[in-house]
C-alpha positions in Angstrom: 86.5 -29.9 -143.1 88.0 -30.3 -139.7 90.0 -33.5 -139.8 93.5 -34.3 -138.8 96.3 -33.8 -141.3 97.3 -37.5 -141.0 94.2 -38.8 -142.9 94.6 -39.0 -146.7 92.1 -37.1 -148.8 90.8 -37.5 -152.3 90.4 -34.5 -154.6 86.8 -33.9 -153.3 88.0 -33.8 -149.8 86.6 -37.1 -148.4 88.9 -39.5 -146.6 89.9 -42.8 -148.4 88.7 -46.1 -147.1 91.5 -48.3 -145.8 92.0 -51.5 -148.0 90.3 -54.5 -146.6 92.4 -57.5 -145.6 89.7 -60.1 -146.5 87.8 -60.7 -149.8 86.3 -57.7 -151.5 82.9 -59.4 -151.8 80.8 -60.9 -149.1 79.9 -64.6 -148.9 76.3 -64.0 -150.2 77.5 -62.1 -153.2 80.1 -64.8 -154.1 77.5 -67.5 -153.8 75.1 -65.5 -156.0 77.8 -65.0 -158.6 78.6 -68.7 -158.6 75.0 -69.6 -159.1 74.7 -67.0 -162.0 77.8 -68.4 -163.6 76.5 -72.0 -163.3 73.1 -71.1 -164.8 74.9 -69.3 -167.7 77.1 -72.3 -168.4 74.1 -74.6 -168.3 72.3 -72.2 -170.6 75.2 -72.4 -173.1 75.7 -76.2 -172.9 72.1 -77.4 -172.8 71.4 -76.5 -176.5 74.5 -78.4 -177.5 73.6 -81.5 -175.6 70.0 -81.5 -176.8 71.2 -81.0 -180.4 73.7 -83.9 -180.2 70.9 -86.1 -178.7 68.5 -85.1 -181.4 71.1 -85.9 -184.2 72.0 -89.2 -182.6 68.3 -90.2 -182.3 67.6 -89.4 -185.9 70.7 -91.3 -187.0 69.7 -94.3 -184.8 66.1 -94.3 -186.3 67.4 -94.3 -189.8 70.0 -97.0 -189.1 67.4 -99.1 -187.3 64.9 -98.7 -190.2 67.6 -99.9 -192.7 68.5 -102.9 -190.5 64.9 -103.9 -189.9 64.1 -103.6 -193.6 67.3 -105.6 -194.4 66.8 -108.5 -192.0 63.0 -108.8 -191.6 60.6 -108.2 -194.5 57.5 -108.9 -192.4 58.2 -106.2 -189.8 55.7 -103.4 -189.3 58.3 -100.9 -188.2 61.3 -100.1 -186.2 61.8 -98.6 -182.7 64.9 -97.2 -181.0 65.5 -96.5 -177.3 68.6 -95.1 -175.6 69.9 -97.1 -172.7 72.9 -96.2 -170.5 73.3 -99.6 -169.0 72.7 -101.8 -172.1 74.4 -105.1 -172.6 76.9 -103.8 -175.2 77.5 -100.6 -173.3 75.6 -97.3 -173.5 73.9 -96.7 -176.8 70.8 -96.8 -179.0 69.0 -100.2 -179.0 67.2 -101.2 -182.2 63.9 -103.2 -182.0 62.0 -104.8 -184.8 58.2 -104.1 -184.2 55.8 -106.8 -185.3 52.3 -106.2 -186.6 50.7 -108.0 -183.6 52.4 -105.7 -181.1 55.5 -107.8 -180.3 59.0 -106.6 -180.8 62.4 -108.2 -181.2 65.7 -106.8 -180.0 68.1 -106.5 -183.0 71.2 -105.0 -181.4 73.0 -102.0 -179.9 73.8 -99.3 -182.4 76.1 -97.4 -180.1 75.9 -93.8 -178.7 76.3 -92.1 -182.1 75.2 -94.5 -184.8 76.7 -94.3 -188.3 75.0 -95.1 -191.6 74.5 -98.9 -191.9 76.0 -100.9 -194.7 73.1 -102.9 -196.3 73.9 -106.5 -196.8 74.5 -107.8 -200.3 72.0 -110.4 -201.7 74.4 -113.3 -201.1 75.3 -112.2 -197.5 71.8 -112.3 -196.0 72.0 -115.9 -194.7 75.6 -115.7 -193.6 
């Protein structure tokens, strides 16, 4: 306990550290905290993105199935694919699958397809 009277003491008797002029944390700790925050944000956003993608794919499959059934009675099935650089902009592309293995492009359903409106019997050829 032999220290000069000019140094401040805490109640236990230890001298206080002088406040630092720079940042409290070092560069490595700040970088580690940034990485942890980015991983946590990714962990929170990834399920939302995957869920929205799954809902959009299911809606596109249903809409494409209705369009194929409405416009081509001889089709074996329908197929959808997402394309960011499609002709009509990013969205789900609807294909009519033939029994022999060929397919025909029907159209772009958009990024979040809605329920299609089936054509009325008189509208089919129009």
